[in-house]
C-alpha positions in Angstrom: 0.0 -0.2 0.0 1.6 3.4 -0.6 1.5 6.3 1.6 -1.3 8.4 0.1 -3.6 5.2 -0.1 -2.9 4.5 3.7 -3.5 8.2 4.5 -6.8 8.0 2.7 -7.9 4.9 4.2 -6.9 6.1 7.8 -9.0 9.5 7.2 -12.1 7.8 5.7 -12.1 5.3 9.1 -12.0 8.8 11.1 -15.1 10.2 9.2 -17.4 7.7 10.5 -16.3 8.3 14.1 -17.4 11.3 16.3 -14.8 14.1 16.5 -13.1 13.0 19.9 -12.7 9.3 18.8 -11.4 10.7 15.4 -8.8 12.7 17.1 -7.9 9.7 19.3 -7.4 7.5 16.4 -5.5 9.8 14.3 -3.2 10.3 17.3 -2.7 6.7 17.7 -1.7 6.3 14.4 0.8 8.9 14.7 2.3 7.5 17.7 2.4 3.9 15.9 4.4 5.4 12.9 6.5 7.3 15.1 7.4 4.2 16.9 7.8 2.2 13.5 10.4 5.0 12.6 12.4 4.5 15.6 12.4 0.8 15.1 13.4 1.3 11.7 16.2 3.8 12.8 17.4 1.3 15.3 17.5 -1.5 13.1 21.1 -2.9 11.3 19.2 -4.4 8.2 16.7 -1.9 7.0 13.5 -4.0 6.0 12.1 -3.8 2.5 9.1 -2.1 1.8 8.4 1.2 3.8 11.2 3.1 4.8 11.9 5.8 7.3 10.9 8.4 4.8 7.6 6.9 3.8 6.5 6.5 7.7 7.6 10.3 8.2 5.5 11.4 5.0 2.6 9.4 6.3 3.1 10.8 10.0 3.0 14.3 8.4 -0.2 13.7 6.4 -2.0 12.5 9.5 -0.9 15.4 11.5 -2.5 17.7 8.5 -5.5 15.4 8.8 -5.8 16.2 12.8 -5.1 19.8 12.1 -8.2 19.8 9.6 -10.3 18.1 12.0 -9.4 20.4 14.7 -10.4 23.2 12.7 -13.7 22.0 11.5 -14.8 21.6 15.4 -13.6 25.1 15.9 -15.5 26.4 13.3 -18.7 24.4 14.1 
């Protein structure tokens, strides 16, 4: 799965949640991918597939989604 598809899948899942639950879900995903980044950086043998840059890009996209969700709640 590429980065944009992963981000879209996560964002689509949050759309069916209440705002508080969606924020928690996005924050958990950010933490999960931050932990994966730490694991990748600590490994001597780097994994095939997603790399550190891919996870960082996904984290940035999820943080942007969190900000958009927060802005929607403030505007409401």
